[in-house]
C-alpha positions as CSV (number, residue, x, y, z in Angstrom):
1,X,-27.8,100.5,85.4
2,X,-28.8,100.8,89.0
3,X,-25.2,100.6,90.1
4,X,-24.2,103.4,87.8
5,X,-27.0,105.6,89.2
6,X,-25.9,104.8,92.8
7,X,-22.3,105.6,91.9
8,X,-23.4,108.9,90.3
9,X,-25.4,109.9,93.3
10,X,-22.5,109.1,95.6
11,X,-20.1,111.2,93.5
12,X,-22.6,114.1,93.6
13,X,-22.9,113.8,97.3
14,X,-19.2,113.6,97.7
15,X,-18.7,116.7,95.5
16,X,-21.3,118.6,97.5
17,X,-19.6,117.7,100.8
18,X,-16.1,118.6,99.3
19,X,-17.5,122.0,98.0
20,X,-19.0,122.6,101.4
21,X,-15.7,121.9,103.2
22,X,-13.8,124.0,100.8
23,X,-16.2,127.0,101.2
24,X,-16.0,126.6,105.0
25,X,-12.2,126.6,105.0
26,X,-12.1,129.5,102.6
27,X,-14.5,131.5,104.9
28,X,-12.3,130.6,107.8
29,X,-9.2,131.6,106.0
30,X,-10.8,134.9,104.8
31,X,-10.1,136.5,108.2
32,X,-6.5,135.2,108.4
33,X,-4.8,138.3,107.2
34,X,-2.3,139.1,109.8
35,X,0.6,141.5,110.0
36,X,3.0,139.0,108.4
37,X,0.5,138.8,105.5
38,X,0.4,142.5,105.1
39,X,4.2,142.7,105.2
40,X,4.3,140.1,102.4
41,X,1.7,142.0,100.4
42,X,3.5,145.3,100.6
43,X,6.9,143.7,99.8
44,X,5.7,141.7,96.9
45,X,3.8,144.7,95.4
46,X,6.9,146.8,95.8
47,X,9.1,144.3,94.1
48,X,6.7,143.9,91.2
49,X,6.4,147.6,90.6
50,X,10.2,148.1,90.8
51,X,10.4,145.3,88.1
52,X,8.4,147.5,85.7
53,X,5.1,145.7,86.1
54,X,1.9,147.8,86.1
55,X,-0.1,148.1,89.3
56,X,-3.1,146.3,87.7
57,X,-0.9,143.4,86.5
58,X,0.9,143.2,89.9
59,X,-2.4,142.9,91.7
60,X,-3.5,140.1,89.3
61,X,-0.3,138.2,89.9
62,X,-0.6,138.5,93.7
63,X,-4.3,137.5,93.7
64,X,-3.7,134.4,91.6
65,X,-0.4,133.2,93.1
66,X,-1.1,133.6,96.8
67,X,-2.0,130.6,99.0
68,X,-3.8,132.9,101.4
69,X,-7.5,133.0,100.5
70,X,-7.9,136.3,102.3
71,X,-5.1,137.8,100.2
72,X,-6.7,136.3,97.0
73,X,-10.0,138.1,97.8
74,X,-8.2,141.3,98.8
75,X,-6.3,141.2,95.5
76,X,-9.6,140.7,93.5
77,X,-11.3,143.6,95.4
78,X,-8.4,145.9,94.8
79,X,-8.2,145.0,91.1
80,X,-11.9,145.9,90.7
81,X,-11.2,149.4,92.0
82,X,-8.0,149.8,89.9
83,X,-10.0,148.7,86.7
84,X,-12.5,151.4,87.6
85,X,-9.7,154.0,87.5
86,X,-9.3,154.4,91.3
87,X,-5.9,154.7,93.0
88,X,-4.5,152.0,95.3
89,X,-5.0,154.2,98.4
90,X,-8.7,154.5,97.5
91,X,-9.0,150.7,97.3
92,X,-7.2,150.1,100.6
93,X,-9.4,152.7,102.3
94,X,-12.4,150.6,101.2
95,X,-11.0,147.6,103.0
96,X,-10.8,148.7,106.7
97,X,-10.8,145.2,108.0
98,X,-7.4,144.7,106.5
99,X,-5.8,148.1,106.1
100,X,-5.8,150.9,108.7
101,X,-5.8,154.7,108.3
102,X,-2.1,154.8,108.5
103,X,-1.7,152.5,105.5
104,X,-4.1,154.6,103.5
105,X,-2.5,158.0,104.2
106,X,1.1,156.9,103.7
107,X,0.3,155.2,100.4
108,X,-1.8,158.1,99.3
109,X,1.2,160.4,100.0
110,X,3.4,158.0,98.1
111,X,1.1,158.1,95.1
112,X,1.1,161.9,95.2
113,X,4.9,162.1,95.3
114,X,5.3,159.4,92.6
115,X,7.3,157.2,94.9
116,X,4.8,154.4,95.5
117,X,7.2,151.4,95.2
118,X,9.8,152.7,97.7
119,X,7.0,153.8,100.1
120,X,5.5,150.3,100.0
121,X,8.9,148.8,100.7
122,X,9.5,151.3,103.6
123,X,6.0,150.6,105.0
124,X,6.7,146.8,105.0
125,X,10.0,147.4,106.7
126,X,8.3,149.5,109.4
127,X,5.8,146.7,110.0
128,X,8.6,144.2,110.3
129,X,10.6,146.3,112.8
130,X,7.6,147.4,114.9
131,X,6.2,143.8,115.0
132,X,9.6,142.6,116.2
133,X,10.0,145.3,118.9
134,X,6.4,144.9,120.0
135,X,6.8,141.2,120.5
136,X,9.9,141.8,122.6
137,X,8.1,144.5,124.6
138,X,5.1,142.3,125.2
139,X,7.3,139.3,126.1
140,X,9.2,141.5,128.6
141,X,5.9,142.4,130.3
142,X,4.4,138.9,130.2
143,X,7.5,137.3,131.7
144,X,7.2,138.9,135.2
145,X,3.4,138.5,135.1
146,X,3.8,134.8,134.5
147,X,6.3,134.5,137.3
148,X,3.9,136.4,139.7
149,X,1.0,134.2,138.7
150,X,3.0,131.0,139.2
151,X,4.2,132.2,142.6
152,X,0.7,133.0,143.7
153,X,-0.7,129.7,142.5
154,X,2.1,127.8,144.2
155,X,1.5,129.5,147.5
156,X,-2.3,129.0,147.2
157,X,-1.9,125.3,146.5
158,X,0.4,124.9,149.5
159,X,-2.1,126.7,151.8
160,X,-5.2,124.9,150.4
161,X,-4.0,121.3,149.9
162,X,-0.5,120.6,151.4
163,X,-0.4,122.4,154.7
164,X,-3.9,121.3,155.9
165,X,-2.7,117.6,155.6
166,X,0.3,118.3,157.7
167,X,-1.7,120.3,160.3
168,X,-4.2,117.4,160.5
169,X,-1.4,115.0,161.5
170,X,-0.3,117.4,164.2
171,X,-3.8,117.6,165.6
172,X,-3.6,113.9,166.5
173,X,-1.0,114.7,169.1
174,X,-2.8,116.4,172.0
175,X,0.4,117.1,173.9
176,X,2.0,119.0,171.0
177,X,2.1,122.8,171.3
178,X,2.1,124.3,167.9
179,X,4.9,126.9,167.3
180,X,3.8,130.5,166.7
181,X,5.0,130.6,163.1
182,X,3.2,127.3,162.4
183,X,0.0,128.6,164.1
184,X,0.1,131.7,161.9
185,X,0.4,129.6,158.8
186,X,-2.5,127.4,160.0
187,X,-4.7,130.4,160.6
188,X,-3.9,131.7,157.1
189,X,-4.6,128.2,155.6
190,X,-7.9,127.9,157.5
191,X,-9.0,131.4,156.4
192,X,-8.3,130.6,152.7
193,X,-10.1,127.2,152.9
194,X,-13.2,128.5,154.8
195,X,-13.6,131.5,152.5
196,X,-12.5,129.9,149.3
197,X,-15.7,130.7,147.4
198,X,-15.8,134.2,148.6
199,X,-12.2,134.8,147.7
200,X,-12.7,133.3,144.2
201,X,-15.9,135.4,143.7
202,X,-14.1,138.6,144.7
203,X,-11.2,137.9,142.4
204,X,-13.6,137.2,139.5
205,X,-15.4,140.5,140.1
206,X,-12.2,142.5,140.4
207,X,-11.0,140.9,137.1
208,X,-14.2,141.8,135.4
209,X,-14.5,145.3,136.7
210,X,-10.8,146.1,136.0
211,X,-10.9,144.6,132.5
212,X,-13.9,146.9,131.6
213,X,-12.4,149.9,133.3
214,X,-9.0,149.7,131.8
215,X,-10.6,149.4,128.3
216,X,-11.9,152.9,128.7
217,X,-10.0,156.2,128.1
218,X,-10.0,157.0,131.8
219,X,-8.8,153.5,132.6
220,X,-5.9,153.7,130.1
221,X,-4.9,157.1,131.6
222,X,-5.0,155.5,135.0
223,X,-2.9,152.6,133.8
224,X,-0.3,155.0,132.5
225,X,-0.3,156.9,135.8
226,X,0.5,153.5,137.5
227,X,3.3,152.9,135.1
228,X,4.7,156.3,136.0
229,X,5.5,154.9,139.5
230,X,7.4,151.9,138.2
231,X,10.7,153.3,137.1
232,X,12.2,150.6,134.8
233,X,8.8,149.6,133.3
234,X,7.7,153.2,132.7
235,X,11.1,154.1,131.0
236,X,10.8,151.0,128.7
237,X,7.2,152.0,127.8
238,X,8.1,155.6,127.1
239,X,11.0,154.5,124.9
240,X,8.8,152.0,123.1
241,X,6.3,154.6,122.1
242,X,9.0,157.2,121.3
243,X,10.7,154.8,118.9
244,X,7.3,153.9,117.3
245,X,6.4,157.6,116.9
246,X,9.7,158.5,115.4
247,X,9.8,155.7,112.9
248,X,6.3,156.6,111.7
249,X,7.3,160.3,111.6
250,X,10.3,159.4,109.4
251,X,8.1,157.3,107.1
252,X,5.4,160.0,106.7
253,X,7.9,162.8,106.1
254,X,9.6,160.6,103.5
255,X,6.2,160.1,101.9
256,X,5.8,163.8,101.5
257,X,3.4,164.6,104.3
258,X,3.6,168.0,106.0
259,X,4.0,168.4,109.8
260,X,0.2,168.8,110.5
261,X,-0.7,165.7,108.4
262,X,2.0,163.7,110.1
263,X,0.8,164.5,113.7
264,X,-2.8,164.0,112.7
265,X,-2.0,160.5,111.5
266,X,0.2,159.8,114.6
267,X,-2.9,160.5,116.7
268,X,-4.7,157.8,114.8
269,X,-1.8,155.3,115.0
270,X,-1.0,155.9,118.7
271,X,-4.3,154.9,120.3
272,X,-3.1,155.7,123.8
273,X,-5.0,158.6,125.4
274,X,-2.0,160.1,127.1
275,X,-0.1,160.3,123.8
276,X,-3.2,161.5,121.9
277,X,-3.5,164.4,124.3
278,X,0.1,165.3,123.9
279,X,-0.1,165.0,120.1
280,X,-3.2,167.2,120.1
281,X,-1.4,169.9,122.0
282,X,1.5,169.7,119.5
283,X,-1.0,170.0,116.7
284,X,-2.5,173.2,118.2
285,X,1.0,174.7,118.2
286,X,1.5,173.7,114.5
287,X,-1.8,175.1,113.5
288,X,-0.7,178.4,115.0
289,X,2.4,178.3,112.6
290,X,4.7,177.4,115.5
291,X,7.4,174.7,115.5
292,X,7.2,171.1,116.7
293,X,9.7,172.0,119.4
294,X,7.4,174.6,120.8
295,X,4.8,171.9,121.3
296,X,7.2,169.2,122.6
297,X,9.4,171.2,125.0
298,X,6.7,171.1,127.7
299,X,6.0,167.3,127.3
300,X,8.9,166.1,129.4
301,X,6.8,163.3,131.0
302,X,6.4,161.6,127.6
303,X,9.2,163.0,125.5
304,X,12.8,163.2,126.8
305,X,14.3,166.8,126.7
306,X,17.2,165.8,124.5
307,X,14.7,164.5,121.9
308,X,13.0,167.8,121.8
309,X,16.3,169.6,121.4
310,X,17.3,167.3,118.5
311,X,13.9,168.0,116.9
312,X,14.6,171.7,117.2
313,X,17.9,171.3,115.5
314,X,16.3,169.4,112.7
315,X,13.7,172.1,112.2
316,X,16.2,174.9,112.2
317,X,18.5,173.1,109.8
318,X,15.5,172.1,107.5
319,X,16.6,168.4,108.0
320,X,14.1,167.0,110.4
321,X,14.4,163.5,108.9
322,X,18.1,163.4,109.9
323,X,17.3,164.5,113.4
324,X,14.7,161.7,113.7
325,X,17.3,159.2,112.5
326,X,19.6,160.4,115.3
327,X,16.8,160.0,117.9
328,X,16.2,156.4,116.6
329,X,19.9,155.5,116.7
330,X,20.0,156.5,120.4
331,X,16.8,155.1,121.7
332,X,16.3,151.9,119.7
333,X,19.5,150.6,121.4
334,X,18.4,151.9,124.8
335,X,15.0,150.2,124.4
336,X,16.6,146.8,123.6
337,X,18.9,147.2,126.6
338,X,15.9,148.0,128.9
339,X,13.9,145.0,127.6
340,X,16.8,142.7,128.3
341,X,17.4,144.3,131.7
342,X,13.8,143.9,132.8
343,X,14.0,140.1,132.6
344,X,17.3,140.1,134.5
345,X,15.9,142.3,137.2
346,X,12.5,140.6,137.7
347,X,13.8,137.1,137.7
348,X,16.1,137.3,140.8
349,X,13.4,139.4,142.7
350,X,10.8,136.7,142.1
351,X,13.3,133.9,143.0
352,X,14.1,135.7,146.3
353,X,10.4,136.1,147.0
354,X,9.6,132.4,146.3
355,X,12.7,131.4,148.3
356,X,11.5,133.4,151.3
357,X,8.1,131.9,151.1
358,X,9.5,128.3,150.9
359,X,11.9,129.0,153.8
360,X,9.2,130.3,156.1
361,X,7.0,127.3,155.3
362,X,9.8,124.8,155.7
363,X,10.9,126.3,159.1
364,X,7.3,126.3,160.3
365,X,6.9,122.6,159.4
366,X,10.3,121.7,160.8
367,X,9.6,123.3,164.1
368,X,6.2,121.4,164.2
369,X,8.0,118.1,163.5
370,X,10.4,118.9,166.4
371,X,7.4,119.5,168.7
372,X,5.8,116.3,167.6
373,X,9.1,114.4,168.2
374,X,9.4,115.9,171.7
375,X,5.7,115.0,172.4
376,X,6.2,111.5,171.3
377,X,9.4,111.2,173.4
378,X,7.5,112.3,176.5
């Protein structure tokens, strides 16, 4: 009898622990709703709607069949709104942690036009493309940064740890006269060693101040002004945001939005102050019943002139979507070429820089060894 009670208590304890672990993992998984999960959600919902399944039933299927706990919870929340007679866009707008303003407005326009299923599919495709191109863009920027950091770390290690050992050996020979280049390296090494804490402190403060500053609107504008002076990098950045803007324009126009709604939503999607200022100026022209071209033709720093001309042709022919397609066909290819070219340009430059540093250090050490050899011979 006592054994049965002990076994029962152990089982209850085990169950409590298991439930606690499950709840912990579920809460941890609740925030794991990434872009890939959103893409899967939009695609699956589109396929179910195209198959003739009602929206309510489609959400029930998604919430019960998904392995992602966050998606399960999202499906349950959306289902509650749908059962209350609310549209899908309303439900998504009540879940700002998972869906942004762009998702809400595009889906709302799709509901109004009666093309919800194709709009969901198009939205998923846009996320797939933009996620891929964004990863390429970030990788192209990270690659040179990593090379620079490794080069700096390698040089610092040499000056802090390797060269001082060599110079200490040379100091044992009183008759050796240190070559000028070697003396310069020794002075630099002594400076870095003696002021190591000060240098690290200054670097830390610069990092902290710059990270705070560049997170502000003024800092972002300053960052863009810096990019303006880096030809290849700036061109790649401009083309990246041009492609992003045009793809979202095409999606929004296809969803039935007018020009004013499209540019208002673009301001929310493109969170870069320089582009928001430009889009705001275009909006002012549109609100005066002017054309998009009238607002874009003076924005040559951010929008290439040929793009403005193609937009003008699309407006005059009442086929703006076709013109946007032409812009994308030109600049998507150009963007991929620039991303690939950046890596090819940066790599040899960094290799030449590292090679020069190594050659200077090797020559300085070699001349020092020759001086030591002559001193020993004397």
